[in-house]
C-alpha positions in Angstrom: -72.6 1.2 -103.1 -70.3 3.9 -101.6 -71.8 3.4 -98.1 -71.5 -0.3 -98.4 -67.8 0.0 -99.3 -67.2 2.3 -96.4 -68.8 -0.2 -94.0 -66.7 -3.0 -95.4 -63.5 -0.9 -95.2 -64.2 0.3 -91.7 -65.0 -3.2 -90.4 -61.9 -4.6 -92.2 -59.8 -2.3 -89.9 -61.8 -3.4 -86.9 -61.4 -7.0 -87.9 -57.7 -6.6 -88.3 -57.5 -5.0 -84.8 -59.5 -7.8 -83.2 -57.4 -10.5 -84.9 -54.2 -8.8 -83.8 -55.4 -8.5 -80.2 -56.6 -12.1 -80.1 -53.4 -13.5 -81.5 -51.4 -11.4 -79.1 -53.5 -12.8 -76.2 -53.0 -16.3 -77.4 -49.3 -15.8 -77.8 -49.0 -14.3 -74.3 -51.0 -17.1 -72.7 -49.7 -20.1 -74.6 -46.5 -19.1 -76.4 -45.7 -20.5 -79.8 -47.8 -23.6 -79.6 -48.3 -24.3 -83.3 -48.4 -22.0 -86.3 -51.6 -23.8 -87.4 -53.4 -22.6 -84.3 -52.6 -19.0 -85.1 -53.5 -19.3 -88.8 -56.8 -21.1 -88.0 -57.7 -18.5 -85.3 -57.0 -15.6 -87.6 -58.9 -17.0 -90.5 -61.8 -18.1 -88.4 -62.2 -14.7 -86.7 -61.6 -12.7 -89.9 -63.9 -14.8 -92.0 -66.7 -14.7 -89.5 -66.5 -11.0 -88.9 -66.2 -10.1 -92.6 -69.0 -12.4 -93.7 -71.3 -11.0 -91.0 -70.3 -7.5 -92.1 -71.0 -8.2 -95.8 -74.4 -9.7 -95.1 -75.5 -7.0 -92.7 -74.2 -4.4 -95.0 -76.3 -5.8 -97.8 -79.4 -5.6 -95.5 -78.6 -2.0 -94.7 -78.1 -1.2 -98.4 -81.3 -2.9 -99.4 -83.2 -1.1 -96.6 -81.7 2.3 -97.5 -82.5 2.1 -101.2 -86.1 1.2 -100.8 -85.9 -2.3 -102.3 -87.6 -3.7 -99.2 -90.7 -1.5 -99.8 -91.2 -2.8 -103.3 -92.1 -6.3 -102.1 -95.8 -7.1 -102.4 -97.4 -9.2 -99.7 -99.9 -11.5 -101.4 -101.6 -12.3 -98.0 -102.3 -8.7 -97.1 -105.7 -8.7 -98.9 -107.0 -11.8 -97.1 -109.5 -11.4 -94.2 -108.0 -12.4 -90.9 
């Protein structure tokens, strides 16, 4: 779980950087349009990136611990 937490922590920083850059770009291009635009943009980007990171991190965790090799394929014995 330590590796998983490191992945989440690192991607949390990357996500914060991407959100800050995006909000800066929006403010530079459009000014203060509506605070709701900035909140929705920040939550949408952060939520998408962190959910993707969490799910891919679980895939890497499962693959690294050998849980994927424990799955039995019931169709492997059938003739093709």
